C-alpha positions, 0 to 999 in steps of 0.5 A: 236468490232463494232456496225454497227447499232449505228456506234459505236466501242469498243476496247482494244488499245495499244500504244508504247511510242512516238506514236501519235493518231491524233487530232479528233472531236467526232461525239458521246460520247467517253470514255477511261479507262486507263489500263497501262502506260500513255499518254498526251491528251489536256494538261492532263496526263492520267495514270493507272485507269484514265477515260476520257469522251469526249462529242459529238462535242468536239475535242481532240488534239493529244494523245501522248503516254509518255510510252507504254500504253493500254486502253479501248476505246468506240467511234463513227465510225464517228469521224473525224480527224482534222489537227491543224490550222496553 
């Protein structure tokens, strides 16, 4: 669901084991709450019951699903994908 006035969205996200959500910067506050499974995010393992908060202007490295997982995400529609520097 999206709020066009605030340019913000909320959603139930499902990832299969091995899938990757690319590196991105946050235009606004981003929040995630894990419902099942687990993934790795910027060197941290998130699993059932974990909460992650990212402040505006912060960057998340690739999100890698280490198992099938599902989480609730609240994020800005203006987040930007940022390829890693080589």
